[in-house]
C-alpha positions in Angstrom: 43.7 88.2 128.2 44.8 91.8 129.5 48.4 92.5 128.3 49.4 92.9 132.0 47.8 88.9 132.3 49.7 87.6 129.6 53.0 88.9 130.9 52.3 87.7 134.2 51.3 84.4 132.9 54.7 84.6 130.8 57.3 84.7 133.8 58.1 81.4 135.3 58.5 81.2 139.1 61.1 79.2 140.1 61.0 78.1 144.2 63.9 78.5 146.4 66.6 80.4 144.0 69.1 81.4 144.6 68.3 80.6 148.1 66.0 78.5 150.3 62.7 80.8 150.6 63.2 82.6 147.7 60.6 83.0 145.1 62.5 83.7 142.0 60.4 85.5 139.4 62.0 84.3 135.8 61.8 86.9 132.9 63.6 84.2 130.2 60.3 83.3 129.6 59.1 86.2 128.9 61.4 86.9 126.5 61.0 83.6 125.0 57.2 84.9 124.4 57.0 87.5 121.3 53.3 88.5 122.4 54.2 89.0 125.8 57.5 90.5 125.2 55.8 92.9 122.4 53.1 93.6 125.7 55.7 94.7 127.7 57.5 97.0 125.6 54.3 98.5 124.1 53.1 99.1 127.4 56.1 100.9 128.3 56.3 102.9 125.3 53.0 104.2 125.6 53.4 105.2 129.1 56.8 107.3 128.2 56.2 108.6 124.6 54.5 112.3 125.2 56.7 113.0 128.3 59.6 114.7 126.9 62.2 112.0 128.4 65.7 112.5 126.5 67.2 109.3 128.1 66.8 106.0 128.8 69.3 104.4 131.4 69.2 100.5 131.6 70.7 98.8 134.7 72.8 95.8 134.4 72.1 93.5 133.0 68.4 92.8 131.9 68.0 96.5 132.0 69.9 96.1 128.9 67.1 93.9 127.6 64.4 96.7 127.5 65.8 99.6 128.0 67.4 99.9 124.6 64.3 98.8 123.0 62.2 101.4 125.0 64.6 104.1 124.0 64.5 103.1 120.4 60.7 103.2 120.0 60.6 106.7 122.0 63.8 107.6 119.0 65.8 108.8 122.2 69.2 107.6 123.4 69.9 104.9 125.9 72.8 104.8 128.5 73.9 101.8 130.2 74.7 101.5 133.8 77.0 98.7 134.7 78.8 96.9 137.4 81.8 98.0 138.4 84.9 98.0 136.0 83.1 97.1 132.3 83.2 100.9 131.5 85.9 101.9 129.7 86.1 105.8 130.0 86.1 108.1 133.2 83.2 106.8 135.3 81.1 108.2 138.5 80.1 105.2 141.1 78.0 104.0 143.8 77.5 101.2 145.8 75.0 99.5 147.2 73.6 96.3 149.3 72.2 93.2 147.6 68.8 91.7 149.1 71.2 89.0 150.2 73.6 91.1 152.2 76.6 91.2 149.5 77.7 94.9 148.3 77.8 95.7 144.9 78.9 98.7 142.6 77.5 100.4 139.8 79.3 102.9 137.4 78.3 105.0 134.3 80.1 107.2 132.1 81.0 110.8 133.7 79.5 112.1 130.3 76.4 109.7 130.1 73.8 112.4 130.8 74.1 116.2 131.1 72.0 118.6 133.7 69.3 119.0 130.6 68.3 115.3 130.8 65.3 113.6 131.6 66.0 110.3 132.3 63.9 107.0 132.6 65.7 104.3 134.2 64.4 100.7 133.7 65.1 97.2 134.9 63.6 94.1 135.4 62.7 94.2 138.7 63.0 96.1 142.0 63.4 94.1 145.2 65.3 96.0 148.3 65.5 99.2 145.5 69.2 99.1 146.1 70.8 99.1 142.4 68.0 101.6 141.5 68.8 104.3 144.1 72.5 103.7 143.2 71.2 104.3 139.5 69.2 107.4 140.6 72.3 108.8 142.8 74.6 108.5 139.7 72.1 110.4 137.2 71.3 112.9 139.9 75.3 113.7 141.0 75.6 114.5 137.0 73.0 117.2 137.0 70.2 115.1 135.2 66.6 114.9 136.4 65.2 111.0 136.7 61.5 111.3 135.5 60.9 107.6 136.6 62.3 104.3 137.5 60.5 101.8 135.5 60.4 97.9 135.7 58.5 94.5 135.0 58.2 93.2 138.4 58.0 94.9 141.8 58.8 92.5 144.7 56.4 94.6 147.1 57.3 92.9 150.2 60.8 93.4 150.2 60.1 97.5 150.2 62.4 98.7 147.7 59.8 100.5 145.9 58.7 102.3 148.8 62.3 102.8 149.5 62.7 104.4 146.7 59.4 106.8 146.4 60.8 108.0 150.0 63.9 109.1 148.3 61.6 111.2 146.1 61.6 109.0 143.0 58.3 107.9 141.0 58.1 103.9 140.5 56.1 102.3 137.6 55.9 98.3 137.8 54.1 96.3 135.3 53.3 93.6 137.7 54.1 93.6 141.5 54.3 90.5 143.5 53.7 90.4 147.5 
């Protein structure tokens, strides 16, 4: 079994959650499986280890699971991109629409990245791409470069990764779901 197969097999499918017709990809079972979690981290670290990335930015909340571990393994800093109102210092913010129609806002500290930074953005999944694009907008607003957007799962049929690429950002996913 390949690392990718092990990761895919460790993710639980939950039909009709959070609403009817949706197949939720639950990564909590991946996180409970030490070999699968290590495989996911190893693939990410191997991909980015020689890319001169200076910072890993993780999206609230599941990007906080993968991002700090990858940053640690790469020997670089981690920046949280949080939901509105969760950061204590001066922030920049971006609003976006979620896949179910709600509007949300993410923020990061104004000094979290600097213009010379090359940032890897990490989250657990891409659905419609709104959260990831908001994060990329914050990073570029502060003058840094987004190296790539990395996720465990890409829900391809929702079009988020395509939209992110159309905006000029690279995307890497461990798994794709159609």
